[in-house]
C-alpha atoms as one frame of an Amber mdcrd trajectory, in Angstrom:
protein
   0.000   0.000   0.000   2.870   2.374   0.848   4.561   1.670  -2.502   1.301
   2.341  -4.393   0.895   5.630  -2.499   4.521   6.522  -3.265   4.124   5.801
  -6.997   0.896   7.820  -7.083   2.545  10.800  -5.313   5.567  10.644  -7.628
   3.287  10.552 -10.695   1.308  13.568  -9.470   4.542  15.465  -8.759   5.907
  14.733 -12.251   2.660  15.737 -13.934   2.410  18.992 -12.005   5.999  19.943
 -12.839   5.881  18.856 -16.486   5.870  21.648 -19.062   2.437  22.401 -20.418
   2.079  21.587 -24.102  -0.201  23.913 -26.012  -2.496  22.316 -28.555  -1.215
  22.759 -32.085  -4.705  23.487 -33.373  -5.297  26.650 -31.316  -7.748  27.962
 -28.763 -11.207  26.382 -28.910 -12.837  29.186 -26.902 -11.386  31.948 -29.104
 -12.519  30.284 -32.346 -15.944  29.455 -30.908 -16.475  33.036 -29.734 -15.273
  34.537 -33.021 -17.347  32.394 -35.383 -20.505  32.172 -33.229 -20.757  35.864
 -32.412 -19.386  37.189 -35.714 -21.273  40.307 -36.771 -23.529  40.055 -39.802
 -25.102  43.382 -40.814 -28.893  43.705 -40.597 -29.138  45.474 -43.960 -26.717
  44.911 -46.823 -26.248  44.586 -50.560 -23.706  42.045 -51.815 -22.485  42.003
 -55.417 -20.613  39.058 -56.790 -20.140  36.511 -59.522 -20.977  32.832 -59.675
 -18.528  30.835 -61.743 -19.615  27.423 -62.982 -17.236  25.922 -65.522 -16.590
  28.555 -68.204 -19.785  30.483 -67.356 -19.732  33.576 -65.102 -23.051  34.827
 -63.721 -23.514  38.187 -61.955 -25.239  37.882 -58.570 -26.942  40.239 -56.112
 -27.942  39.339 -52.568 -29.649  42.097 -50.595 -31.502  42.341 -47.299 -33.415
  45.402 -46.119 -35.971  45.386 -43.293 -35.927  41.546 -43.168 -36.870  41.324
 -46.874 -34.467  39.374 -49.085 -33.651  39.857 -52.731 -31.583  37.215 -54.498
 -30.801  37.683 -58.184 -28.570  35.656 -60.428 -28.398  36.087 -64.200 -30.798
  33.638 -65.813 -29.384  30.265 -66.656 -30.722  26.785 -66.337 -27.515  25.429
 -64.822 -27.087  27.485 -61.605 -29.667  29.117 -59.333 -29.509  30.379 -55.763
 -32.482  30.846 -53.503 -32.731  32.022 -49.913 -31.740  28.670 -48.404 -30.508
  26.525 -51.288 -28.099  26.338 -54.200 -29.341  24.565 -57.331 -26.956  23.173
 -59.956 -28.188  21.384 -63.088 -31.621  20.714 -61.620 -30.418  19.362 -58.247
 -30.872  21.603 -55.210 -28.668  21.530 -52.119 -29.866  22.966 -48.823 -27.398
  25.523 -47.455 -26.298  24.808 -43.851 -26.756  28.450 -42.794 -28.103  31.602
 -44.447 -26.012  32.871 -47.409 -25.018  36.051 -45.559 -23.799  33.966 -42.590
 -21.569  32.003 -44.981 -20.265  35.194 -46.594 -19.539  36.888 -43.252 -18.378
  33.681 -41.504 -20.973  33.110 -38.787 -20.852  29.327 -39.176 -20.961  27.999
 -35.608 -24.112  27.703 -33.503 -22.455  26.909 -30.164 -24.016  23.422 -30.057
 -21.048  21.737 -31.770 -18.412  19.711 -29.984 -14.766  20.304 -30.824 -11.747
  18.101 -31.360  -8.222  18.471 -32.653  -6.519  16.535 -35.451  -2.944  17.635
 -36.024  -3.057  21.376 -36.682  -6.767  21.370 -37.531  -9.473  22.354 -35.061
 -12.812  20.795 -35.938 -16.362  21.407 -34.746 -18.992  18.732 -35.351 -22.757
  18.924 -34.941 -25.346  16.265 -35.710 -28.581  17.654 -37.188 -30.974  14.739
 -37.793 -29.696  12.761 -40.785 -27.119  15.480 -41.507 -23.761  16.074 -39.873
 -21.983  19.439 -40.023 -18.188  19.566 -39.738 -16.466  22.972 -39.634 -12.665
  22.969 -40.003 -10.254  25.687 -38.843  -6.516  25.922 -39.399  -4.516  28.337
 -37.247  -7.729  29.986 -36.048  -8.875  30.660 -39.638 -12.003  29.156 -41.170
 -11.044  26.801 -44.002 -14.035  24.598 -44.859 -17.446  23.305 -43.891 -18.718
  19.861 -44.831 -22.365  18.832 -44.633 -22.783  15.082 -44.881 -25.969  13.058
 -45.276 -25.222  10.167 -42.924 -27.779   7.810 -44.500 -26.965   8.423 -48.162
 -23.206   8.914 -47.586 -23.201  12.077 -49.736 -21.510  15.324 -48.823 -21.618
  19.007 -49.685 -18.416  20.980 -49.082 -17.824  24.725 -48.828 -14.243  26.033
 -48.913 -13.603  29.578 -47.648 -11.015  31.970 -49.095  -9.390  34.829 -47.220
 -11.272  37.462 -45.233 -11.425  40.862 -46.920 -11.196  44.259 -45.252 -14.985
  44.539 -44.749 -15.064  41.331 -42.659 -16.422  39.078 -45.404 -14.947  36.162
 -47.333 -13.951  37.111 -50.865 -14.328  33.615 -52.249 -16.519  30.616 -51.443
 -16.226  27.355 -53.358 -19.158  24.924 -53.272 -18.486  21.281 -54.179 -21.341
  18.793 -54.511 -21.612  15.512 -56.416 -18.542  16.293 -58.503 -19.816  19.755
 -59.439 -17.923  22.878 -58.418 -19.404  26.375 -58.187 -17.303  29.357 -57.136
 -18.800  32.513 -55.622 -16.570  35.576 -55.890 -17.675  38.508 -53.725 -16.767
  41.800 -55.366 -18.439  44.403 -53.183 -20.477  44.640 -49.981 -22.551  47.733
 -49.215 -23.719  48.121 -45.631
């Protein structure tokens, strides 16, 4: 019994004196606070371009007094609505509102976090869907929405943050199709 107590005391002493190793993937609390509470303006007008293959389509997303306007140049290949992106007749439900994606408010606070190498990940289960948000060095890199039953996924890759606090480029990948949204101007 004395030897067990001695080993336990020695282990506690070594652990308390050991240097603290900081996680390579960064501060969970800082990332959670930043991307849950990120400010999205109440009223805005966003101008951009959708790029699908060789085709470029001008886009306008506006919100004034809780009324949305979404306009994309007419084409039968790509269409965006308030809560979905449609490509070649198939529509994909967006995980959050388009303005939340553009401004980076992608966490709800209900996710659990874990670290893999230098990546900090937040996962949330939403019925048959699973949302995985990936950060590298405290910066938002991508969001993956996966249908657990059908084993299909929808991925959004985020570019760099521009001076106005919005992402200048979002890339949507679904079922082998790739649509790029380039944000040119945001009026607040």
